[in-house]
N, CA, C and O atoms as CSV, one atom per row, in Angstrom:
chain,resi,resn,atom,element,x,y,z
A,1,GLN,N,N,-5.931,3.298,18.242
A,1,GLN,CA,C,-5.167,2.778,17.127
A,1,GLN,C,C,-6.120,2.346,16.027
A,1,GLN,O,O,-7.182,1.788,16.302
A,2,VAL,N,N,-5.752,2.599,14.809
A,2,VAL,CA,C,-6.624,2.266,13.698
A,2,VAL,C,C,-6.383,0.818,13.282
A,2,VAL,O,O,-5.245,0.350,13.259
A,3,GLN,N,N,-7.469,0.113,12.952
A,3,GLN,CA,C,-7.363,-1.254,12.422
A,3,GLN,C,C,-7.481,-1.211,10.916
A,3,GLN,O,O,-8.292,-0.458,10.376
A,4,LEU,N,N,-6.687,-2.006,10.236
A,4,LEU,CA,C,-6.630,-1.999,8.779
A,4,LEU,C,C,-6.877,-3.391,8.224
A,4,LEU,O,O,-6.430,-4.383,8.799
A,5,GLN,N,N,-7.584,-3.465,7.111
A,5,GLN,CA,C,-7.868,-4.736,6.462
A,5,GLN,C,C,-7.691,-4.585,4.958
A,5,GLN,O,O,-8.372,-3.776,4.327
A,6,GLU,N,N,-6.784,-5.358,4.386
A,6,GLU,CA,C,-6.549,-5.334,2.947
A,6,GLU,C,C,-7.442,-6.343,2.233
A,6,GLU,O,O,-7.864,-7.342,2.815
A,7,SER,N,N,-7.723,-6.061,0.957
A,7,SER,CA,C,-8.438,-7.005,0.113
A,7,SER,C,C,-8.082,-6.705,-1.337
A,7,SER,O,O,-7.499,-5.665,-1.644
A,8,GLY,N,N,-8.441,-7.631,-2.225
A,8,GLY,CA,C,-8.272,-7.401,-3.655
A,8,GLY,C,C,-7.133,-8.150,-4.307
A,8,GLY,O,O,-6.956,-8.074,-5.523
A,9,GLY,N,N,-6.355,-8.874,-3.515
A,9,GLY,CA,C,-5.264,-9.629,-4.116
A,9,GLY,C,C,-5.767,-10.795,-4.940
A,9,GLY,O,O,-6.957,-11.109,-4.938
A,10,GLY,N,N,-4.838,-11.439,-5.650
A,10,GLY,CA,C,-5.230,-12.589,-6.445
A,10,GLY,C,C,-4.127,-13.022,-7.377
A,10,GLY,O,O,-2.998,-12.537,-7.305
A,11,LEU,N,N,-4.477,-13.954,-8.262
A,11,LEU,CA,C,-3.552,-14.483,-9.262
A,11,LEU,C,C,-3.901,-13.892,-10.618
A,11,LEU,O,O,-5.022,-14.050,-11.101
A,12,VAL,N,N,-2.944,-13.215,-11.227
A,12,VAL,CA,C,-3.158,-12.597,-12.530
A,12,VAL,C,C,-1.977,-12.909,-13.440
A,12,VAL,O,O,-0.959,-13.445,-13.002
A,13,GLN,N,N,-2.134,-12.561,-14.717
A,13,GLN,CA,C,-1.052,-12.750,-15.674
A,13,GLN,C,C,-0.282,-11.444,-15.852
A,13,GLN,O,O,-0.792,-10.359,-15.574
A,14,ALA,N,N,0.942,-11.572,-16.315
A,14,ALA,CA,C,1.760,-10.386,-16.589
A,14,ALA,C,C,1.013,-9.462,-17.545
A,14,ALA,O,O,0.433,-9.908,-18.535
A,15,GLY,N,N,1.038,-8.161,-17.231
A,15,GLY,CA,C,0.345,-7.171,-18.029
A,15,GLY,C,C,-1.048,-6.832,-17.540
A,15,GLY,O,O,-1.634,-5.834,-17.958
A,16,ASP,N,N,-1.576,-7.659,-16.660
A,16,ASP,CA,C,-2.914,-7.407,-16.100
A,16,ASP,C,C,-2.891,-6.310,-15.045
A,16,ASP,O,O,-1.833,-5.797,-14.680
A,17,SER,N,N,-4.076,-5.964,-14.565
A,17,SER,CA,C,-4.227,-4.945,-13.523
A,17,SER,C,C,-4.971,-5.535,-12.332
A,17,SER,O,O,-5.742,-6.485,-12.467
A,18,LEU,N,N,-4.723,-4.954,-11.171
A,18,LEU,CA,C,-5.447,-5.288,-9.952
A,18,LEU,C,C,-5.610,-4.016,-9.141
A,18,LEU,O,O,-4.794,-3.099,-9.230
A,19,ARG,N,N,-6.690,-3.968,-8.338
A,19,ARG,CA,C,-6.847,-2.857,-7.415
A,19,ARG,C,C,-6.974,-3.417,-6.000
A,19,ARG,O,O,-7.888,-4.187,-5.706
A,20,LEU,N,N,-6.065,-3.029,-5.148
A,20,LEU,CA,C,-6.107,-3.417,-3.745
A,20,LEU,C,C,-6.831,-2.348,-2.940
A,20,LEU,O,O,-6.771,-1.159,-3.255
A,21,SER,N,N,-7.511,-2.794,-1.903
A,21,SER,CA,C,-8.199,-1.873,-0.995
A,21,SER,C,C,-7.683,-2.065,0.420
A,21,SER,O,O,-7.305,-3.164,0.827
A,22,CYS,N,N,-7.678,-0.966,1.153
A,22,CYS,CA,C,-7.292,-0.990,2.557
A,22,CYS,C,C,-8.385,-0.245,3.323
A,22,CYS,O,O,-8.507,0.976,3.224
A,23,ALA,N,N,-9.164,-0.990,4.076
A,23,ALA,CA,C,-10.279,-0.405,4.815
A,23,ALA,C,C,-9.878,-0.172,6.266
A,23,ALA,O,O,-9.350,-1.060,6.935
A,24,ALA,N,N,-10.140,1.040,6.732
A,24,ALA,CA,C,-9.813,1.393,8.111
A,24,ALA,C,C,-11.057,1.310,8.976
A,24,ALA,O,O,-12.145,1.695,8.549
A,25,SER,N,N,-10.898,0.813,10.173
A,25,SER,CA,C,-11.997,0.814,11.132
A,25,SER,C,C,-11.482,1.441,12.430
A,25,SER,O,O,-10.284,1.428,12.712
A,26,GLY,N,N,-12.376,1.965,13.177
A,26,GLY,CA,C,-11.972,2.581,14.425
A,26,GLY,C,C,-11.939,4.092,14.343
A,26,GLY,O,O,-12.351,4.781,15.277
A,27,ARG,N,N,-11.452,4.604,13.233
A,27,ARG,CA,C,-11.417,6.045,13.023
A,27,ARG,C,C,-11.001,6.330,11.589
A,27,ARG,O,O,-10.350,5.496,10.959
A,28,PRO,N,N,-11.373,7.515,11.051
A,28,PRO,CA,C,-10.900,7.882,9.707
A,28,PRO,C,C,-9.388,8.082,9.715
A,28,PRO,O,O,-8.761,8.196,10.768
A,29,LEU,N,N,-8.833,8.121,8.530
A,29,LEU,CA,C,-7.381,8.211,8.394
A,29,LEU,C,C,-6.869,9.643,8.272
A,29,LEU,O,O,-5.737,9.862,7.840
A,30,ASN,N,N,-7.693,10.616,8.649
A,30,ASN,CA,C,-7.251,12.010,8.647
A,30,ASN,C,C,-6.047,12.172,9.570
A,30,ASN,O,O,-6.053,11.718,10.715
A,31,GLY,N,N,-5.013,12.832,9.044
A,31,GLY,CA,C,-3.836,13.049,9.858
A,31,GLY,C,C,-2.891,11.869,9.938
A,31,GLY,O,O,-1.881,11.931,10.640
A,32,TYR,N,N,-3.203,10.792,9.228
A,32,TYR,CA,C,-2.342,9.620,9.207
A,32,TYR,C,C,-1.595,9.549,7.879
A,32,TYR,O,O,-2.186,9.782,6.824
A,33,ALA,N,N,-0.330,9.237,7.920
A,33,ALA,CA,C,0.345,8.783,6.713
A,33,ALA,C,C,-0.105,7.347,6.459
A,33,ALA,O,O,-0.145,6.531,7.380
A,34,VAL,N,N,-0.440,7.046,5.219
A,34,VAL,CA,C,-0.890,5.703,4.859
A,34,VAL,C,C,-0.019,5.190,3.726
A,34,VAL,O,O,0.235,5.904,2.756
A,35,ALA,N,N,0.432,3.970,3.848
A,35,ALA,CA,C,1.350,3.433,2.850
A,35,ALA,C,C,1.034,1.984,2.518
A,35,ALA,O,O,0.362,1.277,3.269
A,36,TRP,N,N,1.535,1.576,1.384
A,36,TRP,CA,C,1.549,0.168,0.976
A,36,TRP,C,C,3.007,-0.283,0.932
A,36,TRP,O,O,3.874,0.388,0.372
A,37,PHE,N,N,3.241,-1.425,1.534
A,37,PHE,CA,C,4.518,-2.115,1.424
A,37,PHE,C,C,4.252,-3.502,0.867
A,37,PHE,O,O,3.111,-3.964,0.864
A,38,ARG,N,N,5.281,-4.159,0.402
A,38,ARG,CA,C,5.140,-5.531,-0.053
A,38,ARG,C,C,6.353,-6.339,0.381
A,38,ARG,O,O,7.442,-5.807,0.596
A,39,GLN,N,N,6.131,-7.624,0.499
A,39,GLN,CA,C,7.215,-8.509,0.902
A,39,GLN,C,C,7.101,-9.832,0.183
A,39,GLN,O,O,6.092,-10.529,0.286
A,40,ALA,N,N,8.147,-10.171,-0.547
A,40,ALA,CA,C,8.239,-11.463,-1.227
A,40,ALA,C,C,9.029,-12.418,-0.342
A,40,ALA,O,O,9.817,-11.978,0.495
A,41,PRO,N,N,8.826,-13.717,-0.517
A,41,PRO,CA,C,9.548,-14.698,0.307
A,41,PRO,C,C,11.058,-14.514,0.231
A,41,PRO,O,O,11.623,-14.429,-0.860
A,42,GLY,N,N,11.704,-14.454,1.379
A,42,GLY,CA,C,13.149,-14.322,1.419
A,42,GLY,C,C,13.678,-12.918,1.180
A,42,GLY,O,O,14.889,-12.705,1.132
A,43,LYS,N,N,12.765,-11.954,1.028
A,43,LYS,CA,C,13.196,-10.577,0.769
A,43,LYS,C,C,12.707,-9.654,1.878
A,43,LYS,O,O,11.793,-9.990,2.631
A,44,GLU,N,N,13.336,-8.483,1.962
A,44,GLU,CA,C,12.914,-7.486,2.936
A,44,GLU,C,C,11.629,-6.806,2.487
A,44,GLU,O,O,11.275,-6.811,1.308
A,45,ARG,N,N,10.943,-6.221,3.464
A,45,ARG,CA,C,9.727,-5.476,3.148
A,45,ARG,C,C,10.108,-4.249,2.318
A,45,ARG,O,O,11.029,-3.510,2.669
A,46,GLU,N,N,9.387,-4.044,1.213
A,46,GLU,CA,C,9.716,-3.007,0.236
A,46,GLU,C,C,8.625,-1.945,0.192
A,46,GLU,O,O,7.436,-2.259,0.142
A,47,PHE,N,N,9.043,-0.692,0.210
A,47,PHE,CA,C,8.093,0.419,0.099
A,47,PHE,C,C,7.486,0.454,-1.302
A,47,PHE,O,O,8.201,0.326,-2.296
A,48,VAL,N,N,6.160,0.628,-1.378
A,48,VAL,CA,C,5.467,0.685,-2.661
A,48,VAL,C,C,4.928,2.085,-2.932
A,48,VAL,O,O,5.257,2.697,-3.948
A,49,ALA,N,N,4.103,2.585,-2.025
A,49,ALA,CA,C,3.471,3.894,-2.247
A,49,ALA,C,C,2.952,4.421,-0.922
A,49,ALA,O,O,2.718,3.658,0.015
A,50,ALA,N,N,2.773,5.760,-0.855
A,50,ALA,CA,C,2.293,6.352,0.387
A,50,ALA,C,C,1.634,7.699,0.145
A,50,ALA,O,O,1.948,8.415,-0.806
A,51,PHE,N,N,0.703,8.020,1.047
A,51,PHE,CA,C,0.179,9.367,1.225
A,51,PHE,C,C,0.903,9.972,2.414
A,51,PHE,O,O,1.159,9.283,3.402
A,52,SER,N,N,1.237,11.266,2.328
A,52,SER,CA,C,1.752,11.965,3.494
A,52,SER,C,C,0.629,12.161,4.510
A,52,SER,O,O,-0.536,11.905,4.206
A,53,ARG,N,N,0.973,12.613,5.711
A,53,ARG,CA,C,-0.035,12.801,6.758
A,53,ARG,C,C,-1.106,13.808,6.359
A,53,ARG,O,O,-2.263,13.672,6.757
A,54,THR,N,N,-0.734,14.811,5.582
A,54,THR,CA,C,-1.731,15.787,5.161
A,54,THR,C,C,-2.619,15.228,4.062
A,54,THR,O,O,-3.699,15.757,3.797
A,55,GLY,N,N,-2.166,14.165,3.428
A,55,GLY,CA,C,-2.918,13.589,2.326
A,55,GLY,C,C,-2.745,14.329,1.020
A,55,GLY,O,O,-3.335,13.951,0.008
A,56,SER,N,N,-1.942,15.383,1.028
A,56,SER,CA,C,-1.817,16.204,-0.170
A,56,SER,C,C,-0.709,15.720,-1.103
A,56,SER,O,O,-0.634,16.151,-2.254
A,57,SER,N,N,0.141,14.838,-0.619
A,57,SER,CA,C,1.276,14.373,-1.433
A,57,SER,C,C,1.321,12.857,-1.471
A,57,SER,O,O,0.983,12.178,-0.501
A,58,THR,N,N,1.748,12.342,-2.623
A,58,THR,CA,C,1.924,10.900,-2.785
A,58,THR,C,C,3.360,10.587,-3.183
A,58,THR,O,O,4.039,11.401,-3.809
A,59,TYR,N,N,3.803,9.408,-2.812
A,59,TYR,CA,C,5.174,8.987,-3.062
A,59,TYR,C,C,5.158,7.529,-3.503
A,59,TYR,O,O,4.308,6.742,-3.086
A,60,TYR,N,N,6.120,7.190,-4.357
A,60,TYR,CA,C,6.159,5.838,-4.907
A,60,TYR,C,C,7.579,5.276,-4.876
A,60,TYR,O,O,8.566,6.003,-4.986
A,61,GLY,N,N,7.639,3.973,-4.722
A,61,GLY,CA,C,8.910,3.299,-4.856
A,61,GLY,C,C,9.348,3.291,-6.315
A,61,GLY,O,O,8.512,3.314,-7.218
A,62,ASP,N,N,10.642,3.260,-6.544
A,62,ASP,CA,C,11.167,3.357,-7.913
A,62,ASP,C,C,10.655,2.233,-8.807
A,62,ASP,O,O,10.443,2.441,-10.002
A,63,SER,N,N,10.456,1.056,-8.247
A,63,SER,CA,C,10.079,-0.090,-9.071
A,63,SER,C,C,8.629,-0.051,-9.537
A,63,SER,O,O,8.248,-0.829,-10.412
A,64,VAL,N,N,7.809,0.839,-8.973
A,64,VAL,CA,C,6.392,0.871,-9.344
A,64,VAL,C,C,5.969,2.206,-9.947
A,64,VAL,O,O,4.824,2.351,-10.376
A,65,LYS,N,N,6.862,3.170,-9.985
A,65,LYS,CA,C,6.514,4.491,-10.526
A,65,LYS,C,C,6.008,4.366,-11.954
A,65,LYS,O,O,6.595,3.670,-12.782
A,66,GLY,N,N,4.900,5.057,-12.223
A,66,GLY,CA,C,4.319,5.039,-13.550
A,66,GLY,C,C,3.374,3.876,-13.794
A,66,GLY,O,O,2.658,3.861,-14.795
A,67,ARG,N,N,3.361,2.892,-12.882
A,67,ARG,CA,C,2.478,1.731,-13.048
A,67,ARG,C,C,1.430,1.644,-11.932
A,67,ARG,O,O,0.307,1.205,-12.179
A,68,PHE,N,N,1.777,2.051,-10.729
A,68,PHE,CA,C,0.883,1.960,-9.581
A,68,PHE,C,C,0.415,3.359,-9.186
A,68,PHE,O,O,1.139,4.342,-9.344
A,69,THR,N,N,-0.816,3.424,-8.667
A,69,THR,CA,C,-1.369,4.686,-8.192
A,69,THR,C,C,-2.056,4.470,-6.852
A,69,THR,O,O,-2.883,3.570,-6.712
A,70,ILE,N,N,-1.716,5.292,-5.873
A,70,ILE,CA,C,-2.384,5.247,-4.574
A,70,ILE,C,C,-3.453,6.326,-4.558
A,70,ILE,O,O,-3.230,7.439,-5.033
A,71,SER,N,N,-4.615,5.991,-4.008
A,71,SER,CA,C,-5.709,6.957,-3.929
A,71,SER,C,C,-6.525,6.657,-2.673
A,71,SER,O,O,-6.298,5.662,-1.985
A,72,ARG,N,N,-7.488,7.551,-2.392
A,72,ARG,CA,C,-8.293,7.331,-1.200
A,72,ARG,C,C,-9.705,7.824,-1.472
A,72,ARG,O,O,-9.909,8.677,-2.336
A,73,ASP,N,N,-10.672,7.300,-0.750
A,73,ASP,CA,C,-12.037,7.763,-0.916
A,73,ASP,C,C,-12.237,9.051,-0.123
A,73,ASP,O,O,-11.442,9.374,0.760
A,74,ASN,N,N,-13.293,9.777,-0.440
A,74,ASN,CA,C,-13.508,11.084,0.182
A,74,ASN,C,C,-13.762,10.984,1.681
A,74,ASN,O,O,-13.471,11.920,2.425
A,75,GLY,N,N,-14.295,9.870,2.119
A,75,GLY,CA,C,-14.537,9.696,3.542
A,75,GLY,C,C,-13.295,9.346,4.321
A,75,GLY,O,O,-13.313,9.295,5.551
A,76,LYS,N,N,-12.201,9.100,3.596
A,76,LYS,CA,C,-10.890,8.803,4.182
A,76,LYS,C,C,-10.912,7.560,5.060
A,76,LYS,O,O,-10.174,7.457,6.039
A,77,LEU,N,N,-11.781,6.611,4.684
A,77,LEU,CA,C,-11.803,5.351,5.403
A,77,LEU,C,C,-11.175,4.221,4.597
A,77,LEU,O,O,-10.867,3.160,5.140
A,78,THR,N,N,-10.985,4.453,3.296
A,78,THR,CA,C,-10.425,3.421,2.432
A,78,THR,C,C,-9.334,4.005,1.547
A,78,THR,O,O,-9.490,5.081,0.970
A,79,VAL,N,N,-8.245,3.286,1.454
A,79,VAL,CA,C,-7.144,3.654,0.566
A,79,VAL,C,C,-6.983,2.551,-0.461
A,79,VAL,O,O,-7.098,1.368,-0.139
A,80,PHE,N,N,-6.717,2.940,-1.691
A,80,PHE,CA,C,-6.617,1.984,-2.786
A,80,PHE,C,C,-5.210,1.991,-3.378
A,80,PHE,O,O,-4.470,2.969,-3.276
A,81,LEU,N,N,-4.876,0.881,-3.990
A,81,LEU,CA,C,-3.641,0.795,-4.764
A,81,LEU,C,C,-3.994,0.190,-6.109
A,81,LEU,O,O,-4.232,-1.013,-6.216
A,82,GLN,N,N,-4.026,1.029,-7.136
A,82,GLN,CA,C,-4.270,0.564,-8.489
A,82,GLN,C,C,-2.947,0.122,-9.091
A,82,GLN,O,O,-1.994,0.897,-9.164
A,83,MET,N,N,-2.900,-1.127,-9.519
A,83,MET,CA,C,-1.667,-1.695,-10.048
A,83,MET,C,C,-1.882,-2.093,-11.497
A,83,MET,O,O,-2.667,-2.996,-11.789
A,84,ASN,N,N,-1.194,-1.428,-12.395
A,84,ASN,CA,C,-1.291,-1.706,-13.829
A,84,ASN,C,C,0.012,-2.305,-14.355
A,84,ASN,O,O,1.060,-2.202,-13.719
A,85,SER,N,N,-0.073,-2.920,-15.507
A,85,SER,CA,C,1.109,-3.496,-16.163
A,85,SER,C,C,1.909,-4.362,-15.194
A,85,SER,O,O,3.124,-4.215,-15.062
A,86,LEU,N,N,1.210,-5.254,-14.530
A,86,LEU,CA,C,1.862,-6.073,-13.515
A,86,LEU,C,C,2.918,-6.990,-14.120
A,86,LEU,O,O,2.788,-7.478,-15.243
A,87,LYS,N,N,3.973,-7.205,-13.330
A,87,LYS,CA,C,5.084,-8.042,-13.753
A,87,LYS,C,C,5.262,-9.181,-12.745
A,87,LYS,O,O,4.835,-9.054,-11.597
A,88,PRO,N,N,5.878,-10.276,-13.150
A,88,PRO,CA,C,6.138,-11.355,-12.177
A,88,PRO,C,C,6.908,-10.859,-10.944
A,88,PRO,O,O,6.716,-11.381,-9.846
A,89,ASP,N,N,7.771,-9.863,-11.120
A,89,ASP,CA,C,8.521,-9.312,-9.986
A,89,ASP,C,C,7.634,-8.593,-8.982
A,89,ASP,O,O,8.085,-8.282,-7.880
A,90,ASP,N,N,6.385,-8.323,-9.337
A,90,ASP,CA,C,5.448,-7.692,-8.407
A,90,ASP,C,C,4.821,-8.708,-7.455
A,90,ASP,O,O,4.106,-8.331,-6.527
A,91,THR,N,N,5.084,-9.974,-7.680
A,91,THR,CA,C,4.540,-11.022,-6.824
A,91,THR,C,C,5.048,-10.850,-5.399
A,91,THR,O,O,6.254,-10.840,-5.153
A,92,ALA,N,N,4.108,-10.713,-4.460
A,92,ALA,CA,C,4.456,-10.487,-3.053
A,92,ALA,C,C,3.175,-10.425,-2.236
A,92,ALA,O,O,2.072,-10.392,-2.781
A,93,LYS,N,N,3.341,-10.409,-0.931
A,93,LYS,CA,C,2.216,-10.090,-0.062
A,93,LYS,C,C,2.235,-8.584,0.164
A,93,LYS,O,O,3.261,-8.011,0.531
A,94,TYR,N,N,1.093,-7.958,-0.060
A,94,TYR,CA,C,0.989,-6.516,0.038
A,94,TYR,C,C,0.318,-6.135,1.357
A,94,TYR,O,O,-0.720,-6.683,1.729
A,95,TYR,N,N,0.937,-5.186,2.051
A,95,TYR,CA,C,0.463,-4.744,3.352
A,95,TYR,C,C,0.109,-3.265,3.329
A,95,TYR,O,O,0.792,-2.451,2.707
A,96,CYS,N,N,-0.967,-2.942,4.019
A,96,CYS,CA,C,-1.363,-1.563,4.243
A,96,CYS,C,C,-0.923,-1.179,5.649
A,96,CYS,O,O,-0.982,-1.992,6.571
A,97,THR,N,N,-0.485,0.061,5.807
A,97,THR,CA,C,-0.021,0.508,7.109
A,97,THR,C,C,-0.331,1.976,7.286
A,97,THR,O,O,-0.466,2.708,6.306
A,98,ALA,N,N,-0.445,2.411,8.524
A,98,ALA,CA,C,-0.758,3.801,8.820
A,98,ALA,C,C,-0.014,4.245,10.075
A,98,ALA,O,O,0.287,3.440,10.957
A,99,GLY,N,N,0.274,5.538,10.134
A,99,GLY,CA,C,0.927,6.097,11.309
A,99,GLY,C,C,0.670,7.594,11.362
A,99,GLY,O,O,0.662,8.267,10.331
A,100,ASN,N,N,0.462,8.110,12.563
A,100,ASN,CA,C,0.169,9.537,12.695
A,100,ASN,C,C,1.374,10.352,13.156
A,100,ASN,O,O,1.251,11.528,13.500
A,101,ARG,N,N,2.537,9.706,13.156
A,101,ARG,CA,C,3.749,10.448,13.516
A,101,ARG,C,C,4.842,10.268,12.469
A,101,ARG,O,O,6.020,10.492,12.747
A,102,VAL,N,N,4.448,9.866,11.269
A,102,VAL,CA,C,5.431,9.594,10.215
A,102,VAL,C,C,5.748,10.880,9.475
A,102,VAL,O,O,4.860,11.505,8.894
A,103,ILE,N,N,7.005,11.273,9.496
A,103,ILE,CA,C,7.400,12.468,8.757
A,103,ILE,C,C,7.706,12.083,7.307
A,103,ILE,O,O,7.981,10.922,7.006
A,104,THR,N,N,7.655,13.055,6.436
A,104,THR,CA,C,7.772,12.787,5.007
A,104,THR,C,C,9.047,12.021,4.657
A,104,THR,O,O,9.017,11.100,3.841
A,105,SER,N,N,10.143,12.395,5.263
A,105,SER,CA,C,11.416,11.760,4.935
A,105,SER,C,C,11.465,10.295,5.385
A,105,SER,O,O,12.365,9.551,4.996
A,106,ASN,N,N,10.496,9.892,6.203
A,106,ASN,CA,C,10.494,8.533,6.740
A,106,ASN,C,C,9.363,7.678,6.180
A,106,ASN,O,O,9.111,6.584,6.687
A,107,LEU,N,N,8.679,8.156,5.145
A,107,LEU,CA,C,7.533,7.431,4.594
A,107,LEU,C,C,7.906,6.051,4.097
A,107,LEU,O,O,7.072,5.145,4.132
A,108,GLY,N,N,9.120,5.862,3.639
A,108,GLY,CA,C,9.539,4.581,3.096
A,108,GLY,C,C,10.124,3.627,4.124
A,108,GLY,O,O,10.642,2.569,3.768
A,109,ASN,N,N,10.046,3.994,5.397
A,109,ASN,CA,C,10.625,3.179,6.468
A,109,ASN,C,C,9.517,2.446,7.209
A,109,ASN,O,O,8.722,3.092,7.893
A,110,PRO,N,N,9.433,1.125,7.103
A,110,PRO,CA,C,8.320,0.406,7.722
A,110,PRO,C,C,8.254,0.547,9.239
A,110,PRO,O,O,7.172,0.436,9.815
A,111,VAL,N,N,9.383,0.788,9.897
A,111,VAL,CA,C,9.351,0.878,11.354
A,111,VAL,C,C,8.720,2.169,11.843
A,111,VAL,O,O,8.454,2.315,13.036
A,112,ALA,N,N,8.476,3.114,10.931
A,112,ALA,CA,C,7.882,4.391,11.317
A,112,ALA,C,C,6.371,4.288,11.538
A,112,ALA,O,O,5.762,5.205,12.089
A,113,TYR,N,N,5.769,3.188,11.116
A,113,TYR,CA,C,4.315,3.038,11.152
A,113,TYR,C,C,3.856,2.243,12.367
A,113,TYR,O,O,4.575,1.393,12.893
A,114,ASP,N,N,2.613,2.554,12.799
A,114,ASP,CA,C,2.086,1.942,14.014
A,114,ASP,C,C,1.126,0.784,13.756
A,114,ASP,O,O,1.139,-0.209,14.484
A,115,SER,N,N,0.303,0.909,12.734
A,115,SER,CA,C,-0.757,-0.061,12.492
A,115,SER,C,C,-0.525,-0.767,11.165
A,115,SER,O,O,-0.166,-0.133,10.173
A,116,TRP,N,N,-0.730,-2.071,11.149
A,116,TRP,CA,C,-0.542,-2.889,9.952
A,116,TRP,C,C,-1.746,-3.808,9.761
A,116,TRP,O,O,-2.327,-4.309,10.723
A,117,GLY,N,N,-2.104,-4.016,8.496
A,117,GLY,CA,C,-3.078,-5.032,8.170
A,117,GLY,C,C,-2.411,-6.389,8.074
A,117,GLY,O,O,-1.202,-6.522,8.261
A,118,GLN,N,N,-3.226,-7.399,7.779
A,118,GLN,CA,C,-2.735,-8.775,7.693
A,118,GLN,C,C,-2.095,-9.091,6.345
A,118,GLN,O,O,-1.378,-10.083,6.211
A,119,GLY,N,N,-2.351,-8.254,5.358
A,119,GLY,CA,C,-1.750,-8.447,4.041
A,119,GLY,C,C,-2.666,-9.189,3.085
A,119,GLY,O,O,-3.555,-9.928,3.505
A,120,THR,N,N,-2.440,-8.984,1.799
A,120,THR,CA,C,-3.156,-9.688,0.750
A,120,THR,C,C,-2.147,-10.126,-0.310
A,120,THR,O,O,-1.266,-9.359,-0.699
A,121,GLN,N,N,-2.288,-11.357,-0.765
A,121,GLN,CA,C,-1.297,-11.936,-1.682
A,121,GLN,C,C,-1.594,-11.547,-3.122
A,121,GLN,O,O,-2.729,-11.644,-3.590
A,122,VAL,N,N,-0.564,-11.110,-3.806
A,122,VAL,CA,C,-0.638,-10.837,-5.247
A,122,VAL,C,C,0.372,-11.736,-5.937
A,122,VAL,O,O,1.559,-11.722,-5.612
A,123,THR,N,N,-0.109,-12.513,-6.890
A,123,THR,CA,C,0.766,-13.404,-7.651
A,123,THR,C,C,0.597,-13.110,-9.128
A,123,THR,O,O,-0.515,-13.141,-9.657
A,124,VAL,N,N,1.711,-12.823,-9.793
A,124,VAL,CA,C,1.693,-12.488,-11.207
A,124,VAL,C,C,2.443,-13.575,-11.963
A,124,VAL,O,O,3.633,-13.792,-11.732
A,125,SER,N,N,1.752,-14.251,-12.860
A,125,SER,CA,C,2.384,-15.315,-13.635
A,125,SER,C,C,2.894,-14.761,-14.961
A,125,SER,O,O,2.351,-13.798,-15.502
A,126,SER,N,N,3.942,-15.386,-15.467
A,126,SER,CA,C,4.540,-14.909,-16.714
A,126,SER,C,C,3.896,-15.559,-17.909
A,126,SER,O,O,4.274,-15.274,-19.046
């Protein structure tokens, strides 16, 4: 099982940018679907962005399309989430997750994933 560790969260103002990182240990992420989810207090976990298992396709939640970008390093050990034009509604704890049996139609379903990081807090002030 792959271990994941997020970093890069913080407190920013509306309109600012942040880049989150998700570092994998134990094995590269080849063949794994990798996704970012977020969860605000009192709300359900929300899909943010994902790579398919082949790594050739990316998918985004409707609320972040055009503002967030998921990418990965060539060694496939780190996945990034570039977040631009941040809004107060983006305030949440952001989680990285991976799974090697996630089919494309299930990328937005958190129960489809096997490994989760501890999360990193992003707070956007107005």
